[in-house]
LUMTI-959309 format. One record per residue (C-alpha): residue in one letter; x, y, z. Coordinates in pm, whole numbers, plus 50000, padded with zeros to 5 digits. Example, Ala and Ser with C-alpha at 12.3 -4.5 7.8 and 13.67 -1.06 7.14 Angstrom:
% LUMTI-959309
- A,51230,49550,50780
- S,51367,49894,50714
***
This chain:
% LUMTI-959309
- X,06258,07531,14509
- X,06441,07783,14293
- X,06756,07580,14343
- X,06587,07294,14159
- X,06463,07421,13823
- X,06379,07065,13717
- X,06097,07065,13977
- X,05962,07394,13847
- X,05970,07264,13490
- X,05799,06946,13605
- X,05528,07158,13769
- X,05491,07365,13452
- X,05459,07049,13244
- X,05205,06897,13482
- X,04998,07216,13504
- X,05004,07281,13128
- X,04919,06926,13029
- X,04669,06900,13315
- X,04489,07214,13200
- X,04492,07091,12840
- X,04349,06747,12916
- X,04126,06888,13192
- X,03971,07128,12942
- X,03907,06847,12696
- X,03755,06630,12970
- X,03544,06911,13116
- X,03412,06998,12772
- X,03318,06637,12698
- X,03164,06558,13037
- X,02960,06877,13058
- X,02887,06904,12684
- X,03044,07250,12666
- X,03103,07403,12324
- X,03453,07551,12318
- X,03493,07881,12136
- X,03793,07980,11921
- X,03952,08169,12213
- X,03905,07865,12439
- X,04075,07645,12182
- X,04358,07894,12140
- X,04414,07888,12517
- X,04400,07508,12509
- X,04675,07509,12244
- X,04885,07739,12462
- X,04839,07513,12766
- X,04961,07222,12552
- X,05262,07430,12444
- X,05340,07518,12808
- X,05325,07147,12892
- X,05558,07050,12608
- X,05800,07333,12692
- X,05790,07218,13056
- X,05892,06867,12949
- X,06172,07015,12736
- X,06280,07219,13038
- X,06295,06904,13252
- X,06532,06753,12998
- X,06748,07069,12979
- X,06733,07176,13345
- X,07097,07087,13407
- X,07212,07333,13137
- X,07176,07695,13259
- X,07144,07883,12929
- X,06914,07640,12743
- X,06692,07603,13049
- X,06661,07982,13078
- X,06572,08008,12710
- X,06302,07741,12749
- X,06176,07917,13063
- X,06160,08249,12877
- X,05963,08087,12594
- X,05732,07929,12851
- X,05680,08264,13024
- X,05603,08433,12690
- X,05355,08157,12606
- X,05184,08192,12945
- X,05167,08572,12920
- X,05010,08536,12574
- X,04757,08291,12717
- X,04676,08528,13003
- X,04619,08810,12753
- X,04381,08595,12551
- X,04196,08489,12867
- X,04166,08854,12977
- X,04025,08943,12634
- X,03775,08657,12657
- X,03676,08770,13006
- X,03615,09118,12867
- X,03404,08973,12584
- X,03197,08778,12836
- X,03127,09097,13033
- X,03048,09299,12718
- X,02881,09050,12482
- X,02718,09325,12278
- X,03058,09484,12197
- X,03242,09360,11889
- X,03051,09224,11594
- X,03143,08960,11341
- X,03305,09067,11017
- X,03368,08893,10687
- X,03741,08866,10757
- X,03853,08605,11008
- X,04180,08664,11190
- X,04473,08430,11122
- X,04445,08266,11463
- X,04083,08172,11398
- X,04190,08003,11076
- X,04453,07814,11279
- X,04189,07704,11531
- X,03953,07584,11258
- X,04236,07399,11081
- X,04339,07232,11409
- X,03975,07138,11470
- X,03969,06959,11137
- X,04292,06774,11216
- X,04211,06673,11576
- X,03843,06743,11650
- X,03850,06564,11986
- X,04095,06826,12114
- X,04048,07141,11906
- X,03694,07153,11765
- X,03550,07502,11807
- X,03172,07544,11802
- X,03094,07791,12082
- X,03062,08166,12116
- X,03344,08353,12292
- X,03101,08588,12466
- X,02907,08300,12626
- X,03047,08235,12975
- X,02914,07877,12974
- X,03020,07694,13291
- X,03071,07897,13609
- X,03216,07790,13944
- X,03196,08020,14248
- X,03085,08302,14020
- X,03389,08278,13792
- X,03408,08155,13434
- X,03663,07920,13290
- X,03829,08222,13125
- X,03863,08387,13469
- X,04036,08080,13609
- X,04253,08067,13299
- X,04380,08420,13367
- X,04492,08308,13713
- X,04651,07983,13594
- X,04837,08143,13304
- X,04959,08416,13542
- X,05091,08156,13786
- X,05261,07966,13503
- X,05426,08286,13381
- X,05554,08368,13730
- X,05694,08017,13777
- X,05872,08031,13442
- X,06009,08378,13518
- X,06147,08243,13845
- X,06365,08007,13642
- X,06471,08283,13405
- X,06571,08519,13685
- X,06720,08270,13928
- X,07081,08288,14031
- X,07317,07997,13995
***
Protein backbone atom coordinates (compact mmCIF):
# COMPACT_ATOMS: atom_id res chain seq x y z
CA UNK A 1 0.00 0.00 0.00
CA UNK A 2 2.85 2.39 0.77
CA UNK A 3 4.12 1.82 -2.74
CA UNK A 4 0.92 3.40 -4.04
CA UNK A 5 0.49 6.82 -2.41
CA UNK A 6 -2.41 7.58 -4.75
CA UNK A 7 -4.47 4.92 -2.92
CA UNK A 8 -3.61 6.42 0.45
CA UNK A 9 -4.57 9.88 -0.77
CA UNK A 10 -7.79 8.46 -2.18
CA UNK A 11 -8.53 6.91 1.22
CA UNK A 12 -7.77 10.21 2.95
CA UNK A 13 -10.09 12.04 0.56
CA UNK A 14 -12.87 9.49 1.02
CA UNK A 15 -12.54 9.45 4.81
CA UNK A 16 -12.34 13.24 5.13
CA UNK A 17 -15.25 13.94 2.81
CA UNK A 18 -17.20 11.01 4.26
CA UNK A 19 -16.77 12.34 7.79
CA UNK A 20 -17.74 15.84 6.65
CA UNK A 21 -20.92 14.78 4.84
CA UNK A 22 -21.63 12.08 7.44
CA UNK A 23 -21.56 14.71 10.18
CA UNK A 24 -23.94 16.93 8.25
CA UNK A 25 -26.29 14.00 7.58
CA UNK A 26 -26.14 12.69 11.16
CA UNK A 27 -26.88 16.15 12.51
CA UNK A 28 -29.87 16.60 10.20
CA UNK A 29 -31.35 13.12 10.67
CA UNK A 30 -30.99 13.09 14.45
CA UNK A 31 -31.66 16.82 14.94
CA UNK A 32 -28.32 17.30 16.70
CA UNK A 33 -27.15 20.84 17.41
CA UNK A 34 -23.49 21.11 16.42
CA UNK A 35 -21.28 23.17 18.71
CA UNK A 36 -18.45 25.47 17.56
CA UNK A 37 -15.84 22.74 18.20
CA UNK A 38 -17.92 20.25 16.18
CA UNK A 39 -18.09 22.70 13.29
CA UNK A 40 -14.37 23.38 13.50
CA UNK A 41 -13.71 19.63 13.27
CA UNK A 42 -16.14 19.42 10.36
CA UNK A 43 -14.14 22.14 8.58
CA UNK A 44 -10.93 20.19 9.19
CA UNK A 45 -12.48 16.98 7.82
CA UNK A 46 -13.43 18.93 4.69
CA UNK A 47 -9.85 20.24 4.44
CA UNK A 48 -8.46 16.70 4.80
CA UNK A 49 -10.78 15.59 2.00
CA UNK A 50 -9.72 18.41 -0.31
CA UNK A 51 -6.03 17.84 0.47
CA UNK A 52 -6.57 14.13 -0.22
CA UNK A 53 -7.97 14.96 -3.65
CA UNK A 54 -5.01 17.26 -4.29
CA UNK A 55 -2.71 14.44 -3.22
CA UNK A 56 -4.37 12.08 -5.71
CA UNK A 57 -3.59 14.56 -8.46
CA UNK A 58 0.03 15.04 -7.30
CA UNK A 59 0.81 11.47 -6.21
CA UNK A 60 3.19 10.88 -9.11
CA UNK A 61 5.41 13.79 -7.99
CA UNK A 62 7.42 12.83 -4.87
CA UNK A 63 8.10 16.25 -3.32
CA UNK A 64 4.67 17.86 -3.91
CA UNK A 65 2.90 14.73 -2.71
CA UNK A 66 4.98 14.71 0.48
CA UNK A 67 4.19 18.37 1.07
CA UNK A 68 0.46 17.71 0.64
CA UNK A 69 0.74 14.68 2.93
CA UNK A 70 2.52 16.78 5.58
CA UNK A 71 -0.22 19.43 5.38
CA UNK A 72 -2.83 16.69 5.66
CA UNK A 73 -1.08 15.20 8.70
CA UNK A 74 -0.88 18.63 10.36
CA UNK A 75 -4.58 19.19 9.67
CA UNK A 76 -5.49 15.80 11.14
CA UNK A 77 -3.32 16.32 14.23
CA UNK A 78 -5.01 19.70 14.76
CA UNK A 79 -8.41 18.03 14.44
CA UNK A 80 -7.41 15.33 16.92
CA UNK A 81 -6.31 18.01 19.39
CA UNK A 82 -9.64 19.81 19.07
CA UNK A 83 -11.53 16.53 19.50
CA UNK A 84 -9.47 15.70 22.61
CA UNK A 85 -10.27 19.14 24.04
CA UNK A 86 -13.97 18.63 23.31
CA UNK A 87 -13.83 15.21 24.97
CA UNK A 88 -12.28 16.84 28.03
CA UNK A 89 -15.02 19.50 28.06
CA UNK A 90 -17.67 16.78 27.90
CA UNK A 91 -16.15 15.04 30.92
CA UNK A 92 -15.75 18.31 32.87
CA UNK A 93 -18.75 20.43 31.83
CA UNK A 94 -18.50 22.62 34.91
CA UNK A 95 -14.90 23.64 34.05
CA UNK A 96 -14.40 26.67 31.81
CA UNK A 97 -16.94 29.45 31.78
CA UNK A 98 -17.99 31.80 29.02
CA UNK A 99 -16.28 35.15 28.74
CA UNK A 100 -17.06 38.33 26.84
CA UNK A 101 -14.23 37.72 24.37
CA UNK A 102 -14.78 35.06 21.73
CA UNK A 103 -11.71 33.37 20.28
CA UNK A 104 -10.87 33.95 16.60
CA UNK A 105 -11.86 30.43 15.62
CA UNK A 106 -15.34 30.90 17.07
CA UNK A 107 -15.74 34.02 14.94
CA UNK A 108 -14.68 31.92 11.93
CA UNK A 109 -17.27 29.26 12.78
CA UNK A 110 -20.05 31.83 13.17
CA UNK A 111 -19.06 33.53 9.91
CA UNK A 112 -19.04 30.17 8.09
CA UNK A 113 -22.45 29.39 9.61
CA UNK A 114 -23.82 32.58 8.09
CA UNK A 115 -22.34 31.74 4.68
CA UNK A 116 -23.36 28.05 4.54
CA UNK A 117 -25.78 27.27 7.38
CA UNK A 118 -26.59 23.78 6.06
CA UNK A 119 -22.97 22.77 6.69
CA UNK A 120 -21.56 25.07 9.37
CA UNK A 121 -24.38 26.38 11.58
CA UNK A 122 -23.36 26.19 15.23
CA UNK A 123 -26.09 26.16 17.87
CA UNK A 124 -25.02 23.54 20.42
CA UNK A 125 -22.95 23.47 23.59
CA UNK A 126 -19.47 21.93 23.41
CA UNK A 127 -19.84 20.31 26.83
CA UNK A 128 -23.02 18.45 25.81
CA UNK A 129 -22.08 14.95 24.59
CA UNK A 130 -25.31 14.66 22.58
CA UNK A 131 -25.38 11.39 20.62
CA UNK A 132 -23.53 8.39 22.05
CA UNK A 133 -22.81 5.01 20.46
CA UNK A 134 -21.36 2.14 22.52
CA UNK A 135 -20.67 4.60 25.33
CA UNK A 136 -18.57 6.93 23.18
CA UNK A 137 -19.41 10.42 21.94
CA UNK A 138 -18.92 11.75 18.46
CA UNK A 139 -15.88 13.66 19.76
CA UNK A 140 -14.38 10.36 20.99
CA UNK A 141 -14.79 8.78 17.57
CA UNK A 142 -13.37 11.93 16.00
CA UNK A 143 -10.16 11.54 18.04
CA UNK A 144 -9.73 8.04 16.62
CA UNK A 145 -10.54 9.03 13.03
CA UNK A 146 -8.29 12.09 13.03
CA UNK A 147 -5.50 9.95 14.53
CA UNK A 148 -5.88 7.36 11.78
CA UNK A 149 -5.89 10.08 9.12
CA UNK A 150 -2.71 11.58 10.58
CA UNK A 151 -0.97 8.20 10.59
CA UNK A 152 -1.97 7.51 6.98
CA UNK A 153 -0.71 10.91 5.86
CA UNK A 154 2.55 10.44 7.79
CA UNK A 155 3.03 7.12 6.01
CA UNK A 156 3.17 9.02 2.73
CA UNK A 157 5.54 11.63 4.16
CA UNK A 158 7.95 9.04 5.53
CA UNK A 159 7.77 6.47 2.75
CA UNK A 160 10.80 5.56 0.72
CA UNK A 161 10.86 5.76 -3.03
